[in-house]
C-alpha positions as CSV (number, residue, x, y, z in Angstrom):
1,M,-62.9,-28.8,7.5
2,T,-61.2,-26.1,6.3
3,D,-59.0,-24.3,8.2
4,T,-61.1,-21.6,9.1
5,S,-63.3,-24.2,10.7
6,N,-60.9,-25.7,12.6
7,Q,-59.6,-22.1,13.9
8,E,-63.0,-21.5,14.7
9,N,-63.8,-25.1,16.3
10,R,-60.5,-24.5,18.6
11,E,-61.4,-20.9,19.6
12,N,-64.9,-21.6,20.7
13,Q,-63.3,-24.6,22.9
14,E,-61.0,-22.3,24.2
15,A,-63.8,-19.6,25.0
16,A,-65.9,-22.4,26.8
17,T,-63.0,-23.8,29.0
18,E,-62.5,-20.3,29.7
19,A,-66.0,-19.6,30.8
20,A,-66.0,-22.9,32.6
21,Q,-62.7,-21.9,34.6
22,N,-64.7,-18.6,35.9
23,V,-67.2,-20.8,37.2
24,V,-64.5,-23.3,38.8
25,D,-62.8,-20.4,40.5
26,E,-66.8,-19.1,41.5
27,V,-67.8,-22.1,42.8
28,T,-64.2,-22.8,44.9
29,S,-64.2,-19.1,46.2
30,W,-67.7,-19.1,47.6
31,E,-68.2,-23.2,48.2
32,Y,-65.1,-25.0,49.2
33,S,-66.5,-26.0,52.5
34,A,-69.6,-27.1,51.4
35,E,-70.6,-30.5,51.3
36,P,-69.8,-32.4,47.8
37,G,-73.8,-32.2,46.4
38,T,-73.9,-28.4,46.9
39,I,-70.6,-28.2,45.0
40,E,-71.7,-30.4,42.5
41,S,-75.0,-28.1,42.7
42,R,-73.5,-24.7,42.7
43,L,-71.0,-26.5,39.2
44,D,-74.0,-27.2,37.6
45,A,-76.2,-24.4,37.4
46,G,-72.6,-22.1,36.8
47,L,-72.1,-24.1,33.7
48,A,-75.3,-23.9,32.4
49,Q,-75.6,-20.3,32.9
50,A,-71.8,-19.6,30.8
51,G,-73.7,-22.3,28.3
52,V,-70.6,-24.9,28.2
53,D,-70.5,-28.4,29.3
54,V,-67.6,-30.3,30.7
55,D,-67.2,-34.4,30.5
56,D,-68.5,-36.0,33.2
57,E,-65.3,-37.3,34.3
58,E,-63.8,-34.0,33.9
59,R,-67.0,-32.8,36.3
60,Q,-66.5,-35.5,38.9
61,R,-62.7,-34.2,39.0
62,L,-63.6,-30.7,39.7
63,V,-65.7,-31.5,42.0
64,D,-63.7,-33.5,44.0
65,E,-60.7,-31.1,43.8
66,I,-62.9,-28.3,44.8
67,D,-64.2,-30.3,48.0
68,D,-60.2,-30.7,48.6
69,V,-60.2,-27.0,49.3
70,K,-61.5,-28.0,53.1
71,Q,-58.7,-29.8,53.5
72,D,-55.7,-27.7,52.2
73,E,-57.2,-24.1,51.1
74,G,-53.5,-23.4,49.3
75,L,-54.4,-25.6,46.8
76,G,-56.8,-23.4,44.9
77,A,-58.8,-23.5,42.5
78,P,-58.6,-26.7,40.2
79,D,-57.7,-25.9,36.4
80,V,-60.0,-26.8,34.1
81,E,-58.8,-29.0,30.9
82,S,-61.7,-29.4,28.8
83,A,-64.4,-28.1,28.2
84,R,-67.3,-27.0,25.5
85,P,-69.8,-25.3,24.1
86,A,-73.1,-26.4,25.6
87,D,-75.4,-28.4,22.9
88,N,-78.4,-26.7,24.3
89,P,-77.3,-23.3,26.5
90,D,-81.3,-22.5,26.8
91,A,-82.1,-26.8,28.5
């Protein structure tokens, strides 16, 4: 890969992570008091709409940490550690 390709890949990943963070922030604001299944569903829908994917482990961590906000509202939204553009954003 060329330096330009590497830079482009990093920029795409950074943009995907930022988009995923926006989704997590919104889901945390609106759904933190919901059941984990609802949090999961809203997170999945938001990520799909944003055209980004996160690994299964990252997704579960985000759901768990959003759910933890019920016990301590001071926690705020969890930070997305890594996301990537969806393979098929239309799916």
